[in-house]
SEVOGU-584163 format. One record per residue (C-alpha): residue number from 1; z, y, x; residue in one letter. Coordinates in steps of 0.25 Angstrom, whole numbers, plus 2048, in hexadecimal, padded with zeros to 3 digits. Example, Ala and Ser with C-alpha at 12.3 -4.5 7.8 and 13.67 -1.06 7.14 Angstrom:
! residues 2
- 1:81F:7EE:831:A
- 2:81D:7FC:837:S
This chain:
! residues 480
- 1:877:DAB:B35:M
- 2:875:DBA:B31:N
- 3:87C:DB8:B24:A
- 4:87E:DC4:B1B:T
- 5:889:DBF:B12:G
- 6:88F:DB3:B0C:L
- 7:88C:DAE:AFE:D
- 8:896:DA7:AF5:D
- 9:896:D9A:AFD:G
- 10:898:DA2:B0A:G
- 11:892:D9D:B17:F
- 12:893:D8E:B1B:K
- 13:891:D88:B29:L
- 14:890:D79:B2A:Q
- 15:898:D73:B36:V
- 16:892:D65:B36:P
- 17:89C:D5E:B40:C
- 18:8A9:D66:B3E:G
- 19:8B0:D6E:B49:L
- 20:8B6:D6A:B56:T
- 21:8BE:D70:B60:Q
- 22:8B6:D7C:B66:G
- 23:8AE:D7D:B5A:S
- 24:8AC:D8C:B54:S
- 25:8A7:D93:B48:I
- 26:8A3:DA2:B4A:T
- 27:8A1:DAB:B3F:I
- 28:89B:DB9:B41:I
- 29:89C:DC2:B35:G
- 30:8A0:DCF:B2F:I
- 31:8AB:DCF:B24:P
- 32:8A5:DD7:B18:N
- 33:8A6:DD9:B09:G
- 34:8B1:DDF:B01:L
- 35:8BC:DD7:B07:L
- 36:8B7:DD1:B14:G
- 37:8BF:DC5:B11:N
- 38:8B8:DB8:B16:F
- 39:8BB:DA9:B19:R
- 40:8B7:D9F:B23:I
- 41:8B9:D90:B1F:D
- 42:8B7:D84:B28:L
- 43:8B5:D79:B1E:T
- 44:8B4:D6A:B1F:G
- 45:8AD:D5F:B16:E
- 46:8B3:D5D:B08:P
- 47:8B9:D4F:B06:L
- 48:8B2:D47:AFB:P
- 49:8B6:D4B:AED:G
- 50:8BB:D59:AF2:E
- 51:8B3:D65:AEE:P
- 52:8B7:D6E:AFA:D
- 53:8B8:D6C:B08:P
- 54:8C4:D6E:B11:P
- 55:8C6:D7B:B18:I
- 56:8CA:D78:B27:I
- 57:8CC:D87:B29:L
- 58:8CC:D92:B1F:H
- 59:8CB:DA0:B26:Y
- 60:8CC:DAB:B1C:N
- 61:8CB:DBA:B21:V
- 62:8D1:DC4:B17:R
- 63:8CE:DD2:B1C:L
- 64:8D6:DD9:B11:H
- 65:8E1:DCF:B10:G
- 66:8E5:DC6:B05:D
- 67:8F1:DC4:AFB:K
- 68:8FB:DC3:B07:I
- 69:8F6:DCF:B10:T
- 70:8ED:DDB:B0E:E
- 71:8EA:DDA:B1D:D
- 72:8DE:DD2:B22:P
- 73:8E1:DC3:B24:V
- 74:8DB:DB6:B29:I
- 75:8E0:DAA:B21:V
- 76:8DD:D9C:B27:Q
- 77:8E0:D8F:B1F:N
- 78:8DA:D81:B1B:T
- 79:8D6:D7B:B0D:W
- 80:8D5:D6D:B08:T
- 81:8D3:D67:AFA:V
- 82:8E0:D5F:AFC:A
- 83:8E9:D6A:B02:H
- 84:8E3:D77:AFD:D
- 85:8E5:D83:B06:W
- 86:8EE:D81:B12:G
- 87:8F8:D8B:B18:E
- 88:8F2:D98:B1B:E
- 89:8F2:D9E:B29:E
- 90:8F0:DAD:B29:R
- 91:8EC:DB7:B34:C
- 92:8F3:DC0:B36:P
- 93:8FF:DB7:B34:S
- 94:90A:DBA:B2A:P
- 95:913:DB4:B34:D
- 96:90F:DB8:B42:P
- 97:91C:DB2:B48:G
- 98:917:DA4:B43:K
- 99:90D:DA2:B4F:V
- 100:904:D96:B4E:K
- 101:8FB:D92:B59:K
- 102:8EE:D8A:B58:V
- 103:8E7:D86:B65:D
- 104:8F1:D90:B6C:E
- 105:8EC:D9B:B63:L
- 106:8F3:DA3:B58:D
- 107:8F1:D9F:B4A:Q
- 108:8EF:DAF:B48:C
- 109:8EC:DB8:B54:N
- 110:8F7:DC2:B54:K
- 111:8ED:DCE:B55:I
- 112:8E9:DCC:B47:V
- 113:8F1:DD5:B3E:G
- 114:8F5:DDE:B4A:K
- 115:8F0:DEC:B4B:D
- 116:8E2:DEC:B52:D
- 117:8E6:DF5:B5D:L
- 118:8F0:DEA:B62:A
- 119:8E5:DE0:B60:A
- 120:8DB:DE9:B68:S
- 121:8E5:DEA:B74:R
- 122:8E7:DDB:B74:R
- 123:8D9:DD7:B75:F
- 124:8D3:DE3:B7D:N
- 125:8DF:DE6:B85:G
- 126:8DD:DF5:B82:S
- 127:8E8:DFF:B80:R
- 128:8E0:E0B:B7D:K
- 129:8E2:E09:B6E:F
- 130:8F1:E07:B6F:S
- 131:8F3:E14:B68:I
- 132:8F0:E15:B59:V
- 133:8EB:E23:B55:P
- 134:8F5:E2A:B4C:E
- 135:8F1:E28:B3D:G
- 136:8E9:E1C:B3F:S
- 137:8EC:E0E:B38:K
- 138:8EE:E02:B41:T
- 139:8E5:DF7:B3C:R
- 140:8E8:DE8:B3D:T
- 141:8DF:DDF:B45:Y
- 142:8D7:DD5:B3D:F
- 143:8CB:DCD:B43:P
- 144:8C2:DCF:B37:F
- 145:8BD:DDD:B32:K
- 146:8B5:DE0:B26:Q
- 147:8A6:DE5:B2A:G
- 148:8A9:DE1:B39:H
- 149:8A2:DD5:B40:L
- 150:8AB:DC9:B44:S
- 151:8A9:DBD:B4C:V
- 152:8B3:DB2:B48:A
- 153:8B3:DA4:B4F:T
- 154:8BB:D98:B4A:F
- 155:8BD:D8F:B56:R
- 156:8C3:D81:B55:V
- 157:8CE:D7E:B5F:G
- 158:8D8:D72:B62:T
- 159:8E2:D75:B57:E
- 160:8DA:D7E:B4E:G
- 161:8D0:D89:B4B:I
- 162:8D0:D97:B53:Q
- 163:8C9:DA3:B4D:M
- 164:8C5:DAE:B55:T
- 165:8BF:DBB:B50:V
- 166:8B7:DC4:B5A:D
- 167:8BC:DBC:B65:G
- 168:8CB:DBE:B62:K
- 169:8D3:DB2:B5D:H
- 170:8D8:DB4:B4F:I
- 171:8DE:DA8:B48:T
- 172:8E0:D99:B4B:S
- 173:8E1:D8E:B41:F
- 174:8E7:D80:B43:A
- 175:8DF:D74:B3E:F
- 176:8E6:D6E:B32:R
- 177:8E8:D60:B2F:E
- 178:8DB:D59:B2A:T
- 179:8D3:D66:B2C:L
- 180:8CE:D64:B3A:E
- 181:8C2:D6C:B40:P
- 182:8B9:D60:B40:W
- 183:8B9:D60:B31:L
- 184:8B2:D6E:B30:V
- 185:8A5:D6C:B2A:S
- 186:8A2:D7B:B25:E
- 187:8A5:D89:B28:V
- 188:8A6:D91:B1B:R
- 189:8A6:DA1:B1B:I
- 190:8A8:DA9:B0E:L
- 191:8AB:DB7:B0B:G
- 192:8A9:DC5:B0F:D
- 193:8A2:DC3:B1D:I
- 194:894:DC6:B21:K
- 195:891:DBA:B2B:L
- 196:888:DBD:B37:V
- 197:889:DAF:B3D:S
- 198:891:DA2:B3D:V
- 199:891:D99:B49:V
- 200:897:D8B:B4C:A
- 201:898:D87:B5A:S
- 202:89E:D7B:B62:G
- 203:89C:D72:B56:L
- 204:89D:D63:B59:P
- 205:890:D5C:B5A:T
- 206:88B:D4E:B5C:S
- 207:885:D4A:B69:E
- 208:876:D49:B6A:D
- 209:873:D3B:B6E:L
- 210:865:D3F:B73:E
- 211:86B:D48:B7E:H
- 212:875:D3E:B84:I
- 213:86E:D38:B90:I
- 214:87A:D2F:B94:D
- 215:87D:D29:B86:L
- 216:87F:D1B:B8C:E
- 217:88A:D20:B95:A
- 218:892:D26:B89:L
- 219:891:D1A:B80:I
- 220:89F:D13:B80:S
- 221:89F:D05:B87:P
- 222:8A0:CFA:B7D:P
- 223:8AE:CF4:B7A:L
- 224:8B2:CE6:B7C:H
- 225:8BD:CE2:B73:S
- 226:8C2:CD7:B7C:R
- 227:8C3:CDF:B88:R
- 228:8D0:CE6:B8C:S
- 229:8CF:CF5:B8E:L
- 230:8D7:CFD:B98:D
- 231:8D7:D09:B8E:L
- 232:8D2:D0D:B80:F
- 233:8D1:D1B:B7D:I
- 234:8D0:D21:B6F:G
- 235:8CB:D2F:B6E:V
- 236:8CE:D38:B62:F
- 237:8C1:D3F:B5D:S
- 238:8BC:D45:B50:T
- 239:8AE:D43:B4A:A
- 240:8A8:D50:B4F:N
- 241:8AD:D50:B5D:N
- 242:8A0:D4B:B62:F
- 243:8A0:D54:B6F:K
- 244:8AE:D50:B73:R
- 245:8AB:D41:B72:R
- 246:89E:D42:B7A:M
- 247:8A6:D4A:B85:A
- 248:8B0:D3E:B85:V
- 249:8A4:D34:B86:R
- 250:89E:D3C:B92:R
- 251:8AB:D3E:B99:T
- 252:8B7:D35:B9A:W
- 253:8B1:D2A:B92:M
- 254:8A8:D29:B9F:Q
- 255:8B4:D24:BA7:F
- 256:8B1:D16:BAE:P
- 257:8BC:D0F:BA6:A
- 258:8B6:D14:B99:V
- 259:8A7:D10:B9D:R
- 260:8AC:D03:BA2:S
- 261:8B3:CFF:B95:G
- 262:8C1:CFE:B9B:A
- 263:8C5:D0A:B92:V
- 264:8BF:D0C:B84:A
- 265:8BE:D1A:B7D:V
- 266:8BC:D1C:B6E:R
- 267:8BB:D28:B66:F
- 268:8C3:D27:B59:F
- 269:8BD:D30:B4F:V
- 270:8BF:D33:B40:G
- 271:8B4:D36:B36:L
- 272:8AF:D44:B32:H
- 273:8AE:D49:B24:K
- 274:89F:D4D:B27:N
- 275:896:D41:B26:K
- 276:88C:D47:B30:M
- 277:897:D47:B3B:V
- 278:89B:D39:B38:N
- 279:88D:D34:B3A:E
- 280:88C:D3B:B47:E
- 281:899:D34:B4B:L
- 282:894:D27:B47:W
- 283:887:D29:B4F:N
- 284:890:D2D:B5B:E
- 285:899:D21:B59:A
- 286:88D:D17:B59:Q
- 287:887:D1E:B66:T
- 288:893:D1F:B6F:Y
- 289:89B:D13:B69:R
- 290:8A9:D1A:B6C:D
- 291:8AD:D1F:B5E:I
- 292:8B7:D19:B55:Q
- 293:8B6:D1E:B47:L
- 294:8C2:D20:B3F:M
- 295:8C2:D1E:B30:P
- 296:8C7:D2C:B2C:F
- 297:8C3:D3A:B2D:V
- 298:8C9:D41:B39:D
- 299:8D5:D49:B36:Y
- 300:8E0:D4D:B40:Y
- 301:8EB:D46:B38:S
- 302:8E4:D39:B39:L
- 303:8E2:D38:B48:I
- 304:8EE:D2E:B4A:T
- 305:8E5:D24:B43:W
- 306:8DC:D25:B4F:K
- 307:8E7:D22:B58:T
- 308:8EA:D15:B50:V
- 309:8DB:D12:B51:A
- 310:8DB:D14:B60:I
- 311:8E6:D0A:B62:C
- 312:8DF:D00:B59:I
- 313:8D2:D02:B60:F
- 314:8D9:D01:B6E:G
- 315:8E0:CF4:B6B:T
- 316:8D8:CED:B60:E
- 317:8C9:CF1:B62:V
- 318:8CB:CF1:B71:V
- 319:8D6:CEC:B7A:S
- 320:8DB:CF7:B82:A
- 321:8E7:CF7:B8C:K
- 322:8EA:D06:B88:F
- 323:8E5:D0F:B7C:V
- 324:8E3:D1E:B7E:M
- 325:8E1:D29:B74:K
- 326:8DA:D36:B78:T
- 327:8D2:D41:B71:D
- 328:8C4:D45:B72:D
- 329:8C7:D52:B79:D
- 330:8D0:D4B:B84:A
- 331:8CA:D48:B92:F
- 332:8D0:D3A:B96:V
- 333:8D0:D36:BA5:R
- 334:8CE:D27:BA1:V
- 335:8CF:D23:BB0:D
- 336:8DD:D2A:BB2:E
- 337:8E2:D25:BA4:V
- 338:8E0:D17:BA9:L
- 339:8E6:D1A:BB7:A
- 340:8F2:D1F:BB0:S
- 341:8F4:D13:BA7:L
- 342:8F2:D0A:BB3:N
- 343:8FD:D12:BBB:R
- 344:906:D12:BAF:I
- 345:904:D03:BAF:N
- 346:90A:D01:BA1:V
- 347:903:CF9:B96:T
- 348:90D:CF8:B8B:H
- 349:914:D03:B83:G
- 350:90C:D0F:B8A:L
- 351:909:D1D:B85:L
- 352:902:D25:B90:Y
- 353:8FF:D33:B8E:G
- 354:904:D41:B8D:L
- 355:912:D3D:B87:I
- 356:919:D47:B7E:N
- 357:928:D43:B7D:S
- 358:92E:D4F:B77:D
- 359:925:D54:B6C:S
- 360:929:D58:B5E:K
- 361:922:D58:B50:P
- 362:91B:D65:B4C:H
- 363:922:D6A:B40:R
- 364:91A:D76:B3D:N
- 365:911:D73:B31:P
- 366:906:D7C:B36:E
- 367:905:D74:B43:S
- 368:8F9:D6A:B44:K
- 369:904:D60:B4A:W
- 370:90D:D62:B3E:Y
- 371:916:D56:B3C:I
- 372:91F:D56:B2F:S
- 373:92D:D4F:B2F:N
- 374:928:D45:B26:E
- 375:91D:D41:B31:E
- 376:927:D41:B3D:W
- 377:936:D44:B3A:A
- 378:93A:D44:B49:G
- 379:93D:D50:B51:E
- 380:934:D4A:B5D:K
- 381:929:D41:B5F:Y
- 382:92A:D34:B67:P
- 383:922:D35:B75:P
- 384:913:D36:B72:W
- 385:907:D39:B7B:A
- 386:8FD:D45:B78:H
- 387:8F0:D41:B71:G
- 388:8E6:D45:B7B:P
- 389:8E8:D38:B83:G
- 390:8F3:D2D:B82:Y
- 391:8F2:D1E:B85:V
- 392:8FA:D13:B7F:V
- 393:8FB:D05:B84:S
- 394:8F5:CFA:B7C:R
- 395:902:CF5:B75:D
- 396:905:D03:B6F:I
- 397:8F7:D04:B6A:A
- 398:8F7:CF6:B64:K
- 399:905:CF9:B5E:A
- 400:8FF:D05:B57:V
- 401:8F4:CFD:B51:Y
- 402:8FE:CF2:B4C:K
- 403:907:CFC:B46:R
- 404:8FB:D03:B3F:H
- 405:8F6:CF5:B3A:K
- 406:904:CF2:B34:K
- 407:905:D00:B2E:G
- 408:911:D03:B37:D
- 409:90B:D0F:B3F:L
- 410:910:D1D:B3B:K
- 411:904:D26:B3B:M
- 412:907:D34:B41:F
- 413:8FC:D3F:B40:K
- 414:8FF:D43:B4F:L
- 415:8F8:D37:B56:E
- 416:8FE:D39:B64:D
- 417:90C:D3A:B5E:V
- 418:909:D2F:B55:A
- 419:906:D25:B61:M
- 420:914:D2A:B67:G
- 421:91B:D27:B5A:I
- 422:915:D19:B59:W
- 423:918:D16:B67:I
- 424:927:D1B:B65:D
- 425:928:D11:B59:N
- 426:923:D06:B62:M
- 427:92D:D0A:B6C:K
- 428:938:D09:B62:K
- 429:933:CFB:B5F:G
- 430:935:CF6:B6D:G
- 431:928:CFB:B74:L
- 432:92B:D00:B82:E
- 433:923:D0D:B83:V
- 434:91E:D14:B90:R
- 435:91B:D23:B8E:Y
- 436:912:D27:B9A:E
- 437:910:D36:B9A:K
- 438:904:D3B:BA2:D
- 439:904:D4A:BA4:E
- 440:8F5:D4A:BA8:R
- 441:8F1:D48:B99:I
- 442:8EF:D56:B95:F
- 443:8F1:D59:B86:N
- 444:8EB:D67:B86:E
- 445:8DF:D69:B90:G
- 446:8DD:D65:B9E:C
- 447:8E4:D65:BAB:K
- 448:8E0:D60:BB9:D
- 449:8E4:D51:BBB:G
- 450:8E3:D4E:BAC:Y
- 451:8E2:D40:BA6:V
- 452:8DF:D46:B99:I
- 453:8DA:D54:B96:A
- 454:8DB:D58:B87:H
- 455:8D3:D63:B7F:Y
- 456:8C6:D61:B87:Q
- 457:8B9:D65:B81:G
- 458:8AC:D5E:B84:P
- 459:8A9:D67:B8F:R
- 460:8B6:D66:B95:E
- 461:8B5:D56:B94:M
- 462:8A8:D57:B9C:L
- 463:8AD:D60:BA6:C
- 464:8BA:D58:BA9:L
- 465:8B1:D4B:BAA:W
- 466:8A8:D52:BB4:Q
- 467:8B4:D57:BBC:K
- 468:8B9:D49:BBD:L
- 469:8AC:D44:BC2:Q
- 470:8AA:D4E:BCC:E
- 471:8B8:D50:BD2:T
- 472:8BF:D43:BCE:K
- 473:8CB:D4B:BCA:R
- 474:8D0:D4F:BBC:A
- 475:8CD:D5E:BBC:R
- 476:8CD:D66:BAF:C
- 477:8C1:D6F:BAC:C
- 478:8C1:D7E:BAD:G
- 479:8C8:D7D:BBA:E
- 480:8C3:D7E:BC9:R
């Protein structure tokens, strides 16, 4: 962009379809001006009647400190009209002993605030600077420096956003409730920084229908309401995850059982705040006939409603013997799921999946999965199956629908745990429940012999499918 400076309104970069896992924003610039303080905000669309948009991530670099410290500091936060500013996350952290991980990375890298000689040894492996010359002042390490070029990248992970500067991981910021990355519509940069360029990459895009040769093979077979299905699979997805849905259509939705109509697959997708994204979604739904639109804007806290919808669809719209829930980044071996259900040979009171029988609520308010005592008072949860893929028998799905219809269904924001709670209540009511655990369902990643592999991007999906076709074996990608 070759920008020479920022006016009062700052620099703005439109992000038309939001951000998704793997998306990144790279800012190349030089902190300048009197203070060298600047801020980068990832903002969403303002709600009707609200003057200002929500800030999904506020990243504030203060080179000369603030009221709390005189040392350089990075402050991360969120802002909404309803709740104002959230809880600040500072780097260097005022409480280094309180370590928080996001996607297995520290909220604040330990090198920030340490002397730069220690940081140099850590990253360069060099020991020749280990002796500080007499009379010299040890400087603390900080990734930004006034008058020096910096390359800073925000990258969207599974649990939050990671920030690297000049190739070093510096901070992590966990997504906060109702402020998910797909809601980002604009990048705003303000303050004392001379911008060289701003680059967005890995953004979600819609499929160009003109370049799809095998379109007919990707259109979902029609549903016959009176025909009994062996299995109905509901897939959680969000409006801007076009690439993930297309990868699913090209891979495991091509299993013969799906193409023949014995198994039906539908994506359950909420609306987006951006009208253009919703128009793309509607066109996609019309083209492939495999999207079930939900009547609300997608928020993480509302996903349990999708579970209810899957149960309703699998028992009322179609008549399926079994109902399955999965995610759009999970590779499902439909043939092996069916084989497992046949082998188990239980058609009533069944929960099949990666069963967790010994889990406790997260009581840390900073956790994405935080549960208050009011939401769940017990010390432990009843047995439940991990969300990337679980199956319930028709009677359980039907009972979920009936209880929902009567208003007796307790909603719980962790949808996979919610299903476990509902089944436990049915068990107390006299239902004989069979918990069938399958260790071949992998909650994080892939292992050879998988039935379900989670956290698979579009390229991994296509690779897994190719390996299945070529070797007839469930082999993971990235392995010989």
